[in-house]
C-alpha positions as CSV (number, residue, x, y, z in Angstrom):
1,M,-0.1,10.2,13.2
2,K,-1.7,11.3,16.5
3,S,0.9,14.0,17.0
4,S,0.5,15.2,13.4
5,L,-3.2,15.9,14.0
6,S,-2.8,17.5,17.4
7,Y,-3.0,21.0,15.9
8,L,-6.7,20.5,14.8
9,R,-9.0,22.8,16.6
10,P,-11.8,21.2,18.8
11,N,-14.5,23.2,17.0
12,M,-13.7,21.6,13.7
13,T,-16.4,19.3,12.3
14,K,-15.8,15.6,11.9
15,A,-15.8,15.9,8.1
16,H,-13.0,18.5,8.3
17,R,-10.9,16.3,10.6
18,V,-11.3,13.3,8.2
19,W,-10.4,15.5,5.3
20,V,-7.3,17.0,7.0
21,G,-6.3,13.5,8.2
22,S,-6.4,12.2,4.7
23,L,-4.1,15.0,3.6
24,V,-1.6,14.1,6.3
25,L,-1.7,10.4,5.5
26,A,-1.2,11.2,1.8
27,A,1.8,13.3,2.7
28,V,3.3,10.5,4.8
29,C,2.8,8.0,2.0
30,A,4.4,10.3,-0.5
31,T,7.6,10.4,1.5
32,A,7.8,6.6,1.9
33,P,9.8,4.5,-0.6
34,R,7.9,3.0,-3.4
35,A,7.4,-0.7,-2.6
36,F,4.8,-1.6,-5.3
37,S,4.7,-1.4,-9.0
38,Q,1.2,0.1,-9.1
39,A,-0.1,3.3,-7.6
40,I,-2.4,3.1,-4.5
41,T,-4.8,5.9,-3.5
42,I,-5.9,6.2,0.1
43,D,-9.4,7.4,0.8
44,T,-10.7,9.2,3.9
45,H,-11.1,5.9,5.7
46,G,-7.5,4.8,5.1
47,R,-8.5,2.1,2.6
48,A,-6.9,1.3,-0.7
49,T,-8.8,2.5,-3.8
50,G,-8.1,2.7,-7.4
51,A,-5.7,-0.3,-7.4
52,P,-6.7,-3.1,-9.8
53,V,-8.3,-6.1,-8.2
54,D,-7.5,-9.6,-9.5
55,R,-9.9,-12.5,-10.1
56,R,-9.7,-13.7,-6.5
57,Y,-11.7,-10.7,-5.3
58,A,-14.0,-10.4,-8.4
59,Q,-17.7,-11.1,-8.3
60,I,-18.7,-14.8,-8.5
61,T,-20.8,-16.5,-11.1
62,P,-24.2,-17.2,-9.7
63,T,-25.2,-20.8,-9.1
64,H,-28.4,-22.5,-10.5
65,V,-29.7,-24.8,-7.7
66,Q,-33.4,-25.6,-7.7
67,L,-34.6,-24.6,-4.2
68,P,-37.6,-26.4,-2.6
69,S,-40.6,-24.5,-1.4
70,G,-41.8,-24.2,2.1
71,P,-40.2,-23.3,5.5
72,L,-37.4,-25.2,7.2
73,D,-38.7,-27.6,9.8
74,T,-37.0,-28.9,12.9
75,K,-36.2,-32.3,11.5
76,T,-34.4,-30.9,8.4
77,R,-32.5,-28.4,10.5
78,L,-31.2,-31.1,12.8
79,E,-30.3,-33.2,9.8
80,L,-28.3,-30.3,8.3
81,I,-26.4,-29.8,11.6
82,R,-25.6,-33.5,11.8
83,L,-24.3,-33.7,8.2
84,L,-22.6,-30.4,7.8
85,Q,-20.9,-29.9,11.2
86,A,-17.3,-30.9,11.1
87,E,-17.4,-31.2,7.3
88,Q,-14.2,-30.3,5.5
89,G,-13.6,-28.4,2.3
90,F,-11.1,-26.3,0.4
91,A,-11.2,-22.5,0.2
92,M,-11.7,-21.2,-3.4
93,R,-11.3,-17.5,-2.3
94,P,-9.5,-15.7,0.5
95,F,-11.6,-15.8,3.6
96,P,-11.2,-12.6,5.8
97,K,-11.3,-12.5,9.6
98,G,-13.7,-10.3,11.4
99,H,-17.2,-10.5,12.9
100,K,-19.0,-9.5,9.7
101,G,-17.4,-12.0,7.2
102,L,-18.6,-12.8,3.7
103,T,-22.3,-13.1,2.6
104,I,-23.3,-15.2,-0.4
105,E,-26.9,-15.0,-1.7
106,A,-28.6,-18.2,-2.8
107,N,-28.2,-18.4,-6.6
108,G,-27.0,-14.8,-6.4
109,K,-24.0,-12.6,-5.9
110,L,-21.2,-12.3,-3.3
111,I,-21.3,-9.4,-0.8
112,P,-18.8,-7.7,-0.7
113,A,-17.0,-8.0,-4.0
114,G,-14.2,-6.1,-5.8
115,E,-12.4,-3.4,-3.9
116,P,-14.6,-3.6,-0.7
117,Y,-13.7,-7.3,-0.6
118,L,-10.0,-6.5,-0.9
119,N,-10.3,-3.8,1.8
120,M,-11.9,-6.2,4.2
121,V,-9.1,-8.7,3.7
122,T,-6.5,-5.9,4.1
123,E,-8.1,-4.5,7.3
124,Q,-9.1,-7.8,9.0
125,G,-6.5,-10.2,7.8
126,I,-6.7,-13.5,6.1
127,S,-8.2,-16.6,7.9
128,A,-7.7,-19.0,5.0
129,K,-5.9,-18.6,1.6
130,P,-7.2,-20.2,-1.6
131,G,-6.5,-23.9,-1.5
132,E,-6.3,-24.2,2.3
133,R,-8.6,-26.6,4.2
134,L,-11.7,-25.3,6.0
135,V,-13.8,-27.0,8.6
136,I,-17.4,-26.1,9.5
137,T,-17.3,-25.9,13.3
138,D,-20.7,-24.5,14.0
139,L,-24.0,-23.7,12.2
140,K,-26.6,-21.1,13.2
141,F,-30.1,-20.7,11.6
142,E,-32.0,-17.5,11.4
143,K,-35.2,-16.6,9.6
144,D,-33.7,-16.0,6.2
145,K,-30.0,-17.1,6.5
146,I,-27.7,-19.8,7.6
147,I,-24.5,-18.7,9.4
148,L,-21.5,-21.0,9.2
149,M,-18.5,-20.7,11.5
150,L,-15.3,-21.8,9.7
151,N,-12.2,-23.0,11.6
152,G,-13.6,-21.9,15.0
153,G,-15.2,-18.7,13.9
154,P,-14.0,-15.1,14.2
155,D,-15.3,-14.5,17.7
156,A,-13.6,-15.4,21.0
157,K,-15.3,-18.0,23.1
158,H,-16.8,-16.9,26.4
159,R,-16.2,-13.2,25.7
160,F,-17.6,-12.2,29.1
161,L,-16.7,-15.1,31.3
162,R,-13.0,-14.9,30.3
163,H,-12.8,-11.7,32.3
164,I,-14.3,-13.1,35.5
165,Q,-12.4,-14.7,38.4
166,I,-13.6,-16.3,41.5
167,G,-11.7,-16.5,44.8
168,A,-12.4,-17.2,48.5
169,G,-10.7,-16.1,51.7
170,G,-6.9,-15.9,51.2
171,G,-7.0,-13.7,48.0
172,M,-6.3,-16.6,45.6
173,T,-8.5,-16.3,42.6
174,S,-9.0,-18.5,39.5
175,P,-10.7,-17.7,36.2
176,V,-14.1,-19.1,35.4
177,V,-12.9,-20.3,32.0
178,Q,-9.3,-20.8,30.7
179,D,-8.0,-18.3,28.2
180,D,-4.9,-19.0,26.2
181,G,-4.7,-15.3,25.2
182,Q,-4.7,-16.0,21.5
183,D,-7.0,-14.2,19.1
184,P,-9.4,-16.3,17.1
185,Q,-8.3,-17.1,13.5
186,G,-11.6,-18.4,12.0
187,A,-14.0,-16.8,9.5
188,R,-17.7,-16.4,9.1
189,L,-19.8,-17.2,6.0
190,T,-23.5,-16.3,5.7
191,L,-25.8,-18.0,3.2
192,A,-28.8,-15.7,2.7
193,F,-32.2,-16.5,1.2
194,K,-35.2,-14.4,0.1
195,G,-37.9,-14.5,2.7
196,Q,-37.1,-17.7,4.6
197,V,-34.8,-20.7,4.7
198,P,-36.2,-23.6,2.6
199,P,-35.9,-27.2,3.6
200,L,-32.6,-28.0,2.0
201,T,-30.4,-31.1,1.9
202,D,-26.7,-31.1,2.7
203,K,-25.8,-31.5,-1.0
204,E,-27.9,-28.5,-2.0
205,V,-26.2,-26.4,0.7
206,K,-22.8,-27.5,-0.6
207,A,-23.8,-26.7,-4.2
208,L,-24.8,-23.1,-3.1
209,L,-21.5,-22.7,-1.4
210,S,-19.4,-24.1,-4.3
211,P,-18.1,-20.7,-5.6
212,L,-16.4,-20.2,-2.2
213,I,-15.9,-23.7,-0.8
214,S,-15.2,-26.9,-2.6
215,F,-16.3,-30.1,-0.8
216,D,-14.9,-32.5,-3.4
217,L,-12.2,-35.0,-2.5
218,K,-9.0,-33.5,-3.8
219,T,-5.3,-33.5,-3.1
220,P,-3.7,-30.3,-1.8
221,I,-2.2,-29.4,-5.2
222,Q,-5.6,-30.0,-6.9
223,A,-7.3,-27.8,-4.4
224,F,-4.8,-25.0,-4.9
225,T,-4.6,-25.1,-8.7
226,D,-8.4,-25.1,-9.0
227,T,-8.4,-21.6,-7.7
228,L,-6.0,-20.4,-10.5
229,P,-6.6,-19.6,-14.2
230,P,-6.1,-22.5,-16.7
231,A,-2.8,-21.4,-18.1
232,L,-1.2,-21.0,-14.6
233,K,-2.8,-24.3,-13.5
234,D,-1.2,-26.2,-16.4
235,A,2.2,-24.6,-15.7
236,I,2.1,-25.8,-12.1
237,L,0.9,-29.3,-12.9
238,N,3.6,-29.6,-15.6
239,H,6.3,-28.4,-13.1
240,H,7.1,-25.2,-14.9
241,V,8.2,-22.0,-13.1
242,M,7.1,-18.6,-14.5
243,V,8.3,-15.1,-13.5
244,G,5.7,-13.5,-11.2
245,M,4.7,-16.7,-9.4
246,T,4.4,-16.6,-5.6
247,T,6.4,-18.9,-3.4
248,D,3.4,-21.1,-2.8
249,M,3.1,-21.7,-6.6
250,V,6.8,-22.5,-6.9
251,M,6.5,-25.0,-4.0
252,F,3.5,-26.8,-5.6
253,A,5.2,-26.8,-9.0
254,M,8.8,-27.8,-8.0
255,G,8.7,-28.8,-4.4
256,Q,11.4,-27.9,-1.9
257,P,14.6,-26.5,-3.5
258,D,17.9,-28.3,-3.2
259,R,19.7,-25.2,-2.0
260,K,18.8,-21.7,-1.0
261,V,21.3,-18.7,-1.3
262,R,20.6,-15.2,0.0
263,E,22.4,-12.4,-1.7
264,T,22.1,-8.7,-2.5
265,E,22.3,-7.0,-5.9
266,G,22.8,-3.3,-5.6
267,Q,20.1,-2.3,-3.0
268,T,17.8,-5.2,-3.7
269,P,18.0,-8.3,-1.4
270,F,16.8,-11.6,-2.9
271,E,16.8,-15.3,-2.3
272,E,18.0,-17.8,-4.9
273,W,16.2,-21.2,-5.0
274,I,18.3,-23.8,-6.8
275,Y,16.8,-26.9,-8.4
276,G,18.8,-29.7,-9.9
277,A,22.5,-30.5,-10.3
278,P,24.8,-31.1,-13.3
279,P,24.7,-32.9,-15.7
280,K,21.0,-32.3,-15.6
281,P,19.6,-28.7,-16.2
282,V,19.8,-26.5,-13.2
283,Q,17.1,-23.8,-12.5
284,F,17.9,-20.7,-10.5
285,V,14.7,-19.1,-9.2
286,R,15.3,-15.6,-7.8
287,I,12.7,-14.5,-5.3
288,N,12.2,-11.0,-3.9
289,G,9.7,-10.8,-1.1
290,N,7.0,-13.3,-2.2
291,R,7.4,-13.2,-6.0
292,V,9.7,-14.7,-8.6
293,I,11.6,-11.8,-10.3
294,R,14.1,-13.8,-12.4
295,L,14.4,-17.4,-13.7
296,E,17.6,-18.8,-15.2
297,I,17.9,-22.3,-16.7
298,A,21.5,-23.6,-17.2
299,A,22.1,-26.8,-19.2
300,V,25.4,-28.4,-19.9
301,G,26.7,-27.3,-23.3
302,K,24.1,-24.7,-23.9
303,S,23.8,-21.0,-23.2
304,P,21.8,-20.1,-20.1
305,Q,18.2,-19.1,-20.7
306,I,17.2,-16.0,-18.6
307,F,13.6,-14.9,-18.1
308,E,12.7,-11.6,-16.4
309,K,9.4,-10.6,-17.9
310,D,6.4,-11.1,-15.6
311,E,4.0,-13.5,-17.1
312,V,1.6,-14.1,-14.2
313,E,0.2,-10.6,-13.4
314,G,-1.8,-10.5,-16.6
315,L,-3.2,-14.0,-16.0
316,M,-4.5,-13.0,-12.5
317,R,-6.8,-10.3,-14.1
318,T,-10.3,-11.3,-15.3
319,D,-9.8,-9.5,-18.6
320,G,-6.2,-10.7,-19.1
321,S,-4.8,-7.1,-19.1
322,P,-1.6,-6.3,-17.2
323,L,-1.8,-5.2,-13.6
324,A,-1.3,-1.4,-14.2
325,P,-2.8,1.7,-12.6
326,T,-5.8,3.1,-14.5
327,D,-6.0,6.5,-12.6
328,D,-4.8,9.2,-15.0
329,H,-4.2,11.5,-12.0
330,T,-1.6,9.2,-10.5
331,R,2.0,10.5,-10.6
332,T,5.0,8.3,-10.0
333,V,7.9,9.9,-8.1
334,A,11.3,8.4,-8.6
335,L,13.6,8.4,-5.6
336,G,17.3,8.9,-5.7
337,D,19.6,10.2,-8.4
338,V,18.6,9.6,-12.0
339,V,21.3,7.5,-13.8
340,R,21.9,8.7,-17.4
341,D,23.8,6.9,-20.1
342,P,26.2,9.5,-21.6
343,N,26.4,7.6,-24.9
344,T,22.6,7.7,-25.6
345,Q,21.2,10.4,-23.4
346,A,21.8,14.1,-23.2
347,P,23.0,15.6,-19.9
348,A,20.4,17.1,-17.6
349,P,19.8,20.9,-18.0
350,P,21.2,23.2,-15.4
351,P,18.8,24.3,-12.6
352,T,17.0,27.5,-13.1
353,L,14.4,29.7,-11.3
354,H,12.4,30.3,-14.5
355,K,9.0,28.7,-14.9
356,E,8.4,26.4,-17.8
357,G,7.7,28.4,-20.9
358,D,9.3,31.7,-19.7
359,T,11.8,33.4,-22.0
360,P,15.0,34.3,-20.2
361,D,16.6,37.7,-20.7
362,P,19.1,37.5,-23.6
363,A,21.5,39.9,-21.8
364,V,21.7,37.6,-18.8
365,M,22.0,34.4,-20.9
366,N,24.7,35.8,-23.2
367,R,26.8,37.2,-20.3
368,R,30.2,35.6,-20.0
369,P,31.5,34.5,-16.6
370,D,34.5,36.9,-16.8
371,D,32.3,40.0,-17.4
372,A,32.7,42.6,-14.7
373,M,29.8,43.1,-12.5
374,K,28.4,46.6,-11.8
375,P,28.6,48.0,-8.2
376,V,25.7,47.6,-6.0
377,Q,23.6,50.8,-5.6
378,F,22.2,51.2,-2.1
379,P,19.3,53.5,-1.6
380,Q,19.9,56.7,0.3
381,Q,18.7,56.7,3.8
382,K,16.1,59.3,4.7
383,P,16.5,61.4,7.9
384,D,13.3,60.2,9.5
385,D,13.7,56.5,8.8
386,Y,14.8,55.7,12.4
387,P,12.8,57.8,15.0
388,D,14.4,58.3,18.4
389,A,13.0,57.0,21.7
390,T,10.5,59.8,22.0
391,G,8.6,58.6,19.0
392,L,9.2,61.9,17.1
393,P,11.2,62.1,14.0
394,R,14.8,63.2,14.3
395,T,15.8,66.8,13.5
396,P,17.7,66.7,10.2
397,A,21.3,67.3,10.6
398,P,22.7,70.6,9.1
399,A,23.8,70.3,5.6
400,D,27.5,70.0,5.2
401,E,28.8,72.8,3.1
402,D,31.8,70.7,2.0
403,A,29.6,67.8,0.9
404,N,29.0,69.3,-2.6
405,K,32.5,70.5,-3.0
406,P,35.1,68.6,-5.0
407,A,37.4,66.3,-3.2
408,D,40.4,68.6,-3.7
409,A,38.5,71.6,-2.2
410,Q,37.4,69.6,0.9
411,K,41.0,68.9,2.1
412,P,42.9,71.7,3.9
413,P,46.3,72.5,2.4
414,A,49.3,70.7,3.9
415,N,51.3,73.9,4.5
416,P,49.0,77.0,4.7
417,P,50.7,80.3,3.8
418,A,51.5,82.7,6.6
419,Q,48.9,85.4,7.2
420,Q,50.1,88.8,6.1
421,Q,49.7,91.6,8.6
422,P,48.4,95.0,7.4
423,S,51.0,97.6,7.1
424,P,50.7,100.5,9.6
425,Q,49.4,103.8,8.3
426,R,51.7,106.7,8.4
C-alpha cells in the first residue's frame, strides 16, 4: 500500500491523501476473492462499516441498582480491593485488547456499542471470547470511575524499565527487569459514575458489571450458553447440531468427534467431523473455516437426512432477521466463468460494443458472413503533409500528363512503326 500511494504530491492536504488512500484500498479489495457472504464497506480510516452487527456487539440493557449517596471513603475502597481483586467471572461479551478498553456507565449504556465496538475488536484483537473465564488482577480508583484490569491488563509491565540495562567494567550488562518479549493479552474495563464514586459493596459492583461479566458459579458450558439466544442455547444443551454453528458450539454440543477427515469438493476445502458408529445414527458435520456448512445424519435402514440451510445467522441478530447487507449501493461481483444450464437457461448473448439501449444498424445486423466486403478507401495525401528538413513545404511535383490518360494510352506500343522520311523535292 505504501508503494501505491507514493505518487501523491507533498503539497496535498491530509484530507485529500485519506480520500485517495480510501480509493486505492477499495480498488485492492475489489480485486480480492470474495470470502464473506455479506458486503463490507471500508471507510477512510480502514474500518468496516455497513456490515450488520449481531447481538454480541449490540447495546446492553441498563441495570437498576440502588446506589448509595456520599463519597467513597478509604475503608470502603480497601474493602473493595480485598474482595474484588483475584475474583473470577465469565465474559458475557467479547473483550477487546488495547489501552482504551470498554466503558460501562452505572445503570447506563455501554461505550462503545454497535459498529464502533466491532471495529475496536477487529483492530485491537480479542482478549476473551464470550464464555471464557476472566480474572480481576488489579483495581484503580479515580474521582468518578473504577478501572478494572482483567487477565493482567492491556499494558505491558515496566514499560520503561524493560528497556534499561545495567553493567559494570567488562561490558557485561543485565536488564533491570526480566522481559519475556510477549505482548500483554489482558483487557481494561471502566465503570463510570456521575460526579463521584459512591461507597459501594462488592455485590453492588458485581451487579453493575453483570451485563459484561457474570460472577455466578457456573460450569463452562453454562457460562458459554448463557451468552447465546434461547433457541441456540436449547440446541446445544440438547446436543443438537445446526448449520451455521461455530466449532466452539459444536464442541459444547457434541464434544470431541470420533474421527476427522479433510477433503476438497471442487475448490472448497472442508473438514468432516464424524460422530457415532453403526448401528447407531452417524452424524457427518462438514466445517469450512469456523462454520458448519452441511449436516448429514445417516441411520441404518433410513434415507440420509441432509441439512444445508443456515439456521444460526438469523438467531444471532437482535431482530431475528437474516444476516444480509442493507446497503442498496452494494454490488456483488462474481468471479470466474458463469455456469449455465443448457436445459433451463438461454445462452449468453455475444459480446458487443453497443451501449445498453442502443439500436444497432440493420444493414450491419442483417449482413451475412459470406457477403463481400468493399475495398478500403484511403485518403489522398496532400503535397504539403510532410515538410522537408528546412521546415518549408515541399514544392509540388509537376503534374503527370499521362496520369489522366487511359491505361491503354499510357503504355508505349510494343513495335512502333518506322518513321517515314520526307521525299526530296525535285
